[in-house]
C-alpha positions as CSV (number, residue, x, y, z in Angstrom):
1,M,35.4,222.6,-21.7
2,T,37.3,223.3,-18.5
3,V,40.7,221.8,-17.6
4,R,39.0,219.8,-14.9
5,E,36.3,218.5,-17.2
6,A,39.0,217.4,-19.7
7,L,41.4,215.8,-17.2
8,G,38.7,214.4,-14.9
9,G,36.3,213.2,-17.5
10,P,35.9,209.7,-19.0
11,W,39.4,209.7,-20.6
12,A,41.1,210.2,-17.2
13,A,41.2,206.4,-16.7
14,H,40.2,204.9,-20.0
15,W,41.6,201.5,-21.2
16,L,42.2,202.9,-24.7
17,L,44.6,205.4,-23.1
18,L,46.5,202.6,-21.6
19,V,46.7,200.8,-25.0
20,A,48.0,204.1,-26.6
21,F,50.8,204.2,-24.0
22,L,51.9,200.6,-24.4
23,P,54.2,201.0,-27.5
24,P,56.2,204.1,-26.3
25,S,56.5,202.8,-22.7
26,T,57.7,199.4,-24.0
27,L,60.3,201.0,-26.2
28,L,61.4,203.1,-23.3
29,V,61.8,200.0,-21.1
30,L,63.7,198.2,-23.8
31,L,66.1,201.1,-24.1
32,R,66.5,201.3,-20.4
33,E,67.2,197.6,-19.9
34,T,69.8,197.3,-22.7
35,V,72.5,197.4,-20.0
36,T,70.7,195.2,-17.6
37,P,72.2,191.7,-17.7
38,F,69.1,189.7,-17.9
39,P,69.7,185.9,-18.4
40,E,67.3,185.8,-21.4
41,W,66.6,188.4,-24.1
42,W,62.8,188.4,-23.4
43,W,63.0,189.5,-19.8
44,P,62.9,193.2,-20.8
45,L,59.5,192.6,-22.6
46,V,58.3,190.7,-19.5
47,S,59.3,193.7,-17.4
48,A,57.6,196.2,-19.7
49,L,54.3,194.1,-19.7
50,A,54.3,193.7,-15.9
51,Q,55.0,197.4,-15.4
52,H,52.1,198.4,-17.8
53,L,49.8,195.8,-16.2
54,V,50.4,197.2,-12.7
55,T,50.1,200.8,-13.8
56,G,46.9,200.1,-15.8
57,L,45.3,198.3,-12.8
58,V,46.2,201.2,-10.5
59,I,44.7,203.8,-12.9
60,M,41.6,201.8,-13.7
61,I,40.8,200.9,-10.1
62,G,41.7,204.4,-8.8
63,G,39.6,206.0,-11.6
64,T,36.6,203.8,-10.8
65,I,36.8,204.5,-7.1
66,A,37.1,208.3,-7.7
67,R,34.2,208.2,-10.2
68,R,32.0,206.8,-7.5
69,V,32.6,209.9,-5.5
70,H,33.0,212.6,-8.2
71,T,31.2,212.8,-11.6
72,V,34.2,214.8,-12.8
73,I,37.4,213.8,-10.9
74,P,39.2,216.7,-9.3
75,V,42.6,217.4,-11.0
76,P,44.7,216.8,-7.8
77,T,43.0,213.4,-7.4
78,I,43.6,212.3,-10.9
79,L,47.2,213.5,-10.8
80,G,47.7,211.5,-7.6
81,I,46.4,208.4,-9.3
82,W,48.7,208.8,-12.3
83,A,51.7,209.6,-10.0
84,L,50.9,206.4,-8.0
85,G,50.8,204.3,-11.1
86,A,54.1,205.8,-12.3
87,G,55.7,205.2,-8.9
88,L,54.6,201.5,-8.9
89,R,55.9,201.1,-12.4
90,G,59.4,202.1,-11.2
91,V,59.0,199.7,-8.2
92,V,58.1,196.8,-10.5
93,A,60.9,197.5,-12.9
94,G,63.5,197.7,-10.1
95,A,62.3,194.6,-8.4
96,I,62.4,192.5,-11.7
97,A,65.9,193.8,-12.4
98,E,67.1,193.0,-8.9
99,Q,65.5,189.6,-8.7
100,V,66.3,188.3,-12.2
101,A,69.5,190.1,-13.1
102,G,70.9,190.7,-9.6
103,V,71.6,194.4,-10.2
104,D,70.9,197.5,-8.1
105,P,67.1,198.1,-8.5
106,E,67.7,201.9,-8.5
107,F,64.1,202.4,-7.1
108,L,64.5,206.1,-6.5
109,F,65.8,206.9,-10.0
110,R,63.2,204.7,-11.8
111,I,60.3,206.1,-9.7
112,A,61.5,209.7,-10.3
113,V,62.0,209.3,-14.1
114,W,58.6,207.6,-14.5
115,T,56.8,210.2,-12.4
116,I,58.3,213.1,-14.4
117,V,57.5,211.4,-17.7
118,S,53.9,210.7,-16.6
119,I,53.4,214.3,-15.4
120,V,54.7,215.7,-18.7
121,W,52.9,213.3,-21.0
122,V,49.7,212.0,-19.5
123,P,47.7,215.2,-18.7
124,P,48.4,216.8,-22.2
125,L,47.4,213.6,-23.9
126,V,44.2,213.2,-21.9
127,Y,43.4,216.8,-22.4
128,A,44.0,216.5,-26.2
129,I,41.8,213.4,-26.5
130,A,39.0,215.1,-24.5
131,Q,39.2,218.1,-26.7
132,F,39.2,216.0,-29.8
133,E,36.0,214.1,-28.6
134,R,34.5,217.5,-27.8
135,R,35.4,218.7,-31.3
136,R,33.6,215.8,-32.9
137,L,30.5,216.6,-30.9
138,V,30.4,220.3,-31.4
139,V,31.1,220.0,-35.1
140,G,28.3,217.5,-35.3
141,A,26.0,219.8,-33.4
142,L,27.0,222.7,-35.7
143,D,26.1,220.5,-38.8
144,I,22.7,219.7,-37.3
145,A,22.0,223.3,-36.3
146,E,22.9,224.6,-39.8
147,F,20.9,221.8,-41.3
148,E,17.8,222.8,-39.2
149,L,18.4,226.4,-40.0
150,A,18.5,225.6,-43.7
151,R,15.0,224.0,-43.3
152,E,13.5,226.7,-41.1
153,R,14.7,229.8,-43.0
154,P,12.6,229.0,-46.2
155,R,9.6,228.2,-44.0
156,A,10.0,231.6,-42.2
157,D,9.6,233.3,-45.6
158,T,6.6,231.2,-46.6
159,S,3.2,232.7,-46.7
160,G,0.2,231.2,-44.9
161,A,-1.4,230.2,-48.2
162,E,1.8,228.2,-49.2
163,V,1.9,226.5,-45.8
164,Q,-1.8,225.5,-46.1
165,Q,-1.2,224.2,-49.6
166,Q,1.6,222.0,-48.3
167,L,-0.5,220.7,-45.6
168,R,-3.4,219.9,-48.0
169,Q,-1.1,218.0,-50.3
170,A,0.5,216.1,-47.5
171,I,-2.9,214.9,-46.2
172,A,-4.3,214.1,-49.7
173,E,-1.2,212.0,-50.5
174,S,-1.3,210.2,-47.2
175,L,-5.1,209.3,-47.3
176,S,-5.7,208.7,-51.0
177,P,-4.0,205.2,-51.3
178,A,-6.1,203.9,-48.3
179,L,-9.2,205.4,-49.7
180,H,-8.7,203.9,-53.0
181,D,-8.0,200.5,-51.5
182,L,-11.2,200.7,-49.5
183,Q,-13.2,201.5,-52.6
184,A,-11.6,198.5,-54.5
185,S,-12.4,196.2,-51.6
186,L,-16.0,197.3,-51.5
187,E,-16.4,197.0,-55.3
188,A,-15.0,193.4,-55.2
189,S,-17.2,192.3,-52.3
190,R,-20.4,194.1,-53.0
191,S,-22.2,190.9,-54.2
192,S,-21.3,188.9,-51.0
193,L,-21.4,191.6,-48.3
194,D,-22.1,189.7,-45.1
195,R,-22.0,190.9,-41.5
196,A,-18.3,190.0,-41.1
197,S,-17.3,191.9,-44.2
198,V,-19.4,194.9,-43.1
199,A,-17.7,194.9,-39.7
200,E,-14.2,194.7,-41.2
201,L,-15.0,197.5,-43.6
202,S,-16.4,199.6,-40.7
203,L,-13.2,199.0,-38.8
204,R,-11.0,200.0,-41.8
205,L,-13.1,203.2,-42.3
206,S,-12.8,204.0,-38.5
207,Q,-9.0,203.7,-38.9
208,L,-9.1,206.0,-41.9
209,H,-11.1,208.5,-39.9
210,D,-8.6,208.4,-37.1
211,D,-5.7,208.7,-39.5
212,T,-7.4,211.9,-40.9
213,A,-7.5,213.4,-37.4
214,D,-3.8,212.4,-36.7
215,L,-2.6,213.9,-40.0
216,L,-4.3,217.2,-39.2
217,E,-2.2,217.3,-36.1
218,S,1.1,216.4,-37.7
219,A,0.9,216.9,-41.4
220,H,3.8,218.8,-42.9
221,T,6.4,218.5,-45.6
222,R,8.6,215.5,-45.2
223,A,12.1,216.4,-44.0
224,P,15.3,214.8,-45.1
225,A,17.4,212.9,-42.6
226,P,19.7,215.2,-40.5
227,P,23.4,214.8,-40.5
228,P,25.1,212.4,-37.9
229,P,25.5,213.9,-34.3
230,R,29.3,213.2,-34.4
231,A,31.6,214.5,-37.0
232,S,34.1,212.2,-38.7
233,L,37.6,211.9,-37.5
234,R,38.9,213.8,-40.6
235,R,36.5,216.7,-40.2
236,A,37.3,216.9,-36.5
237,L,41.0,217.3,-37.3
238,D,40.5,219.6,-40.2
239,V,41.8,222.7,-38.3
240,P,44.7,224.8,-39.4
241,P,47.7,224.9,-37.1
242,R,47.8,227.7,-34.6
243,R,50.7,229.1,-32.4
244,P,53.2,226.8,-34.2
245,W,56.2,228.0,-32.1
246,L,54.5,227.2,-28.8
247,T,53.6,223.7,-30.2
248,A,57.2,223.2,-31.2
249,L,58.5,224.3,-27.8
250,L,56.2,221.9,-26.0
251,V,57.1,219.0,-28.4
252,A,60.7,219.6,-27.7
253,I,60.3,219.6,-23.9
254,A,58.1,216.5,-23.9
255,T,60.3,214.5,-26.2
256,T,63.4,215.5,-24.3
257,V,61.9,214.5,-21.0
258,L,60.8,211.1,-22.4
259,V,64.3,210.2,-23.8
260,V,67.1,212.1,-22.3
261,F,67.3,210.8,-18.7
262,D,67.7,207.2,-19.7
263,V,70.0,208.0,-22.6
264,W,72.3,210.0,-20.3
265,R,72.3,207.1,-17.7
266,I,72.9,204.3,-20.3
267,F,75.0,205.9,-23.1
268,G,76.6,209.0,-21.4
269,S,76.5,212.7,-21.8
270,L,77.4,212.8,-25.5
271,A,74.5,210.7,-26.5
272,A,72.2,212.9,-24.3
273,I,73.5,216.0,-26.0
274,E,72.9,214.4,-29.4
275,V,69.3,213.7,-28.3
276,I,68.8,217.3,-27.2
277,V,70.3,218.7,-30.4
278,S,68.2,216.4,-32.7
279,T,65.0,217.1,-30.7
280,V,65.4,220.8,-30.9
281,A,66.2,220.6,-34.7
282,A,63.0,218.5,-35.2
283,A,60.9,220.9,-33.1
284,T,62.3,223.8,-35.1
285,I,61.1,222.2,-38.3
286,I,57.7,221.3,-36.8
287,G,57.2,225.0,-35.9
288,L,58.9,226.5,-39.0
289,V,56.9,224.9,-41.7
290,P,53.3,226.0,-40.6
291,A,54.7,229.4,-39.5
292,T,56.4,230.0,-42.8
293,L,53.3,228.9,-44.9
294,G,51.1,231.0,-42.6
295,A,53.2,234.1,-43.3
296,I,53.5,233.5,-47.1
297,R,50.1,232.0,-47.9
298,P,47.6,232.0,-45.0
299,D,44.8,230.8,-47.2
300,A,46.8,227.7,-48.1
301,L,47.5,227.0,-44.4
302,I,43.8,227.3,-43.7
303,A,42.8,225.0,-46.7
304,H,45.6,222.4,-46.1
305,G,46.1,222.4,-42.3
306,Q,46.2,218.6,-41.9
307,R,48.6,218.2,-44.8
308,T,50.9,220.9,-43.4
309,T,50.9,219.4,-40.0
310,A,51.8,216.0,-41.3
311,I,54.5,217.3,-43.5
312,A,56.1,219.3,-40.7
313,A,56.1,216.3,-38.3
314,L,57.5,214.0,-40.9
315,S,60.2,216.4,-41.9
316,G,61.1,216.9,-38.2
317,I,61.4,213.2,-37.6
318,L,63.6,212.7,-40.6
319,V,65.9,215.6,-39.5
320,A,66.1,214.1,-36.0
321,T,66.9,210.7,-37.4
322,Y,69.6,212.0,-39.7
323,L,71.3,214.0,-36.8
324,M,71.2,211.0,-34.5
325,L,73.0,208.8,-37.0
326,N,75.3,211.3,-38.7
327,S,75.9,214.3,-36.4
328,G,79.0,212.8,-34.9
329,I,78.3,214.3,-31.4
330,D,78.2,210.7,-30.1
331,P,80.8,208.9,-32.2
332,I,79.2,205.4,-31.5
333,T,76.6,205.0,-34.2
334,W,74.7,202.0,-32.7
335,H,73.7,204.2,-29.8
336,G,71.7,206.3,-32.2
337,L,70.2,203.2,-33.8
338,L,68.8,202.2,-30.5
339,I,67.5,205.6,-29.6
340,V,65.9,206.6,-33.0
341,P,62.7,204.4,-32.7
342,L,61.8,205.9,-29.3
343,L,62.8,209.4,-30.5
344,A,60.6,209.0,-33.6
345,I,57.5,207.7,-31.8
346,G,58.0,210.4,-29.1
347,L,58.0,213.2,-31.6
348,T,55.0,211.8,-33.4
349,I,52.9,211.4,-30.3
350,A,54.1,214.8,-28.9
351,S,53.3,216.6,-32.1
352,G,49.8,215.2,-32.3
353,T,49.1,215.7,-28.6
354,Y,50.2,219.3,-28.2
355,L,48.9,220.4,-31.7
356,S,45.5,218.9,-30.6
357,A,45.6,220.4,-27.2
358,I,46.3,223.9,-28.5
359,V,44.5,224.0,-31.7
360,L,41.3,222.1,-30.8
361,A,40.9,223.9,-27.5
362,D,40.8,227.3,-29.4
363,A,38.7,225.9,-32.2
364,N,36.1,224.4,-29.7
365,S,35.8,227.7,-27.8
366,E,35.0,229.4,-31.1
367,A,32.6,226.6,-32.2
368,D,30.7,226.8,-28.9
369,V,30.1,230.5,-29.4
370,R,28.9,230.0,-32.9
371,L,26.7,227.1,-31.9
372,S,25.1,229.2,-29.2
373,C,24.3,231.9,-31.8
374,L,22.8,229.4,-34.3
375,L,20.7,227.7,-31.6
376,D,19.3,231.1,-30.6
377,E,18.4,231.9,-34.1
378,L,16.9,228.5,-34.7
379,A,14.7,228.8,-31.5
380,V,13.3,232.1,-32.8
381,L,12.6,230.7,-36.3
382,R,11.0,227.6,-35.0
383,E,8.6,229.4,-32.7
384,R,7.6,231.7,-35.6
385,N,7.1,228.8,-38.0
386,E,5.2,226.7,-35.4
387,Q,2.8,229.5,-34.9
388,L,2.2,229.8,-38.6
389,I,1.8,226.1,-39.1
390,E,-0.5,225.7,-36.2
391,R,-2.8,228.5,-37.5
392,E,-3.0,227.0,-41.0
393,R,-3.5,223.5,-39.5
394,H,-6.5,224.8,-37.6
395,R,-8.0,226.3,-40.7
396,L,-7.5,223.2,-42.7
397,S,-9.1,221.1,-39.8
398,E,-12.2,223.2,-40.1
399,L,-12.3,222.6,-43.9
400,M,-11.7,218.8,-43.5
401,H,-14.3,218.3,-40.8
402,G,-17.3,218.6,-43.2
403,P,-16.6,217.1,-46.5
404,V,-14.0,214.4,-45.5
405,Q,-14.4,213.5,-41.9
406,G,-18.2,214.0,-41.9
407,R,-18.7,211.7,-44.9
408,I,-16.4,209.0,-43.4
409,A,-18.3,209.2,-40.1
410,A,-21.6,208.8,-41.9
411,C,-20.3,205.7,-43.7
412,I,-19.2,204.2,-40.4
413,M,-22.6,204.8,-38.8
414,A,-24.4,203.2,-41.7
415,L,-22.1,200.1,-41.8
416,N,-22.4,199.7,-38.0
417,F,-26.2,199.8,-38.3
418,H,-26.1,197.3,-41.1
419,A,-23.8,195.0,-39.1
420,A,-26.0,195.1,-36.0
421,G,-29.4,194.6,-37.8
422,D,-31.1,192.1,-40.1
423,T,-31.0,193.3,-43.7
424,D,-31.7,191.5,-47.0
425,D,-29.5,191.4,-50.0
426,E,-31.3,194.3,-51.6
427,Q,-30.7,196.5,-48.6
428,A,-27.0,195.4,-48.6
429,R,-26.6,196.5,-52.2
430,V,-28.3,199.8,-51.5
431,L,-25.9,200.3,-48.5
432,T,-23.0,199.3,-50.6
433,D,-23.9,201.8,-53.3
434,A,-24.4,204.5,-50.7
435,V,-21.1,203.9,-49.1
436,L,-19.3,203.8,-52.5
437,D,-20.9,207.1,-53.4
438,H,-19.7,208.6,-50.1
439,L,-16.2,207.3,-50.6
440,R,-16.1,208.6,-54.2
441,A,-17.2,212.0,-52.8
442,V,-14.5,211.9,-50.2
443,S,-12.0,211.1,-52.9
444,R,-13.2,214.1,-55.0
445,D,-13.1,216.3,-51.9
446,L,-9.5,215.3,-51.1
447,G,-8.6,216.2,-54.7
448,Q,-10.2,219.5,-54.4
449,I,-8.5,220.2,-51.1
450,A,-5.1,219.2,-52.5
451,A,-5.8,221.5,-55.5
452,G,-6.5,224.4,-53.0
453,V,-10.2,224.6,-53.9
454,G,-12.6,225.6,-51.1
455,G,-11.9,226.7,-47.5
456,P,-11.0,230.0,-46.1
457,A,-8.4,232.0,-47.8
458,S,-5.1,232.3,-46.1
459,P,-3.2,235.6,-45.8
């Protein structure tokens, strides 16, 4: 998957993406508007929802228009749509602050901050989600390919005689119930065999004859159901961490960009420094835990990648929370209390985003190569097995033509002749006995075919 395919694909303007951005963007607005003298406490929530609604409409409408022109939206186009949405968010926020609270709208500052935050956060998140969806599909495709290979490999080692025996048993098992039912019906109605009964019996025998021909074209061993085409969420994420220090660096940058500008503007430089120190400490833990485990016990990191990632992220958030409330860099504790929720959710989303973007991209590239090799091997095996099955099916068709299909065809002709002519009860009984004899012979022939008796030997 290329960068353009990821960023310009279906997730570029998906409504679920807007839902995912609602909680962090709302917390950021609430933090930003703590110093805005709104007349009512709920105005910051109104501002947050209005901003998100306008941004969402711009992204959804812009994405829809771009999708009419491009199947995959070019990266500059989608970046322009996201930047426009971020700029309008700043305009809406400033206009509400000016009209309701009577303060300086600070349009330039708000637009700049939202644009920077969007550029840092939206592309990686879209890329990560696209890689995750790709991961589910490619893992599902690998499961199906391995499942098919597990079926085809034993067939490739099967001799012609074994294949023909499987075909014989499949045909006998499919036809025997219908054949026994016909015999039972004929036995029950032999004393009252009128034209309508004869016509119905002829129709059922014709269907049995057609079924025999169809089975000769398709009969083979029944296959179990293949695995689902998409892997579960857990399986898709079951990838050990890679490049932990790069992930930690990107998490630190993204979280700092999300929080520090407004913290500096609202609470001052000491609070901003405290945010930077706490974020760096958290990112260090996020990188240190998997890096240490990978150096000491790489097998444990491979086996418990999800758990390691979760522990590292949780530990980093706890360290950041402790420092925000107890470091003393900013002596006003309540500043930290207001900042911690946004900092925690920022670290959480950034950890998941950049870990997925880095780890899943590498894993998907490796999986694509493996899938290509498996599909090539599967194509070779299928061609070889189809040739073997077709050869044995043709041999079995020649064997079935005389004893089974020939007897059924003779019964049909006799019944059709009886239904079209005038016959007395004695003739009807003779016909019934003759058809029953033929059906019993067909039943015996099917038994012999299933047991491998008769027909040309297979190599």
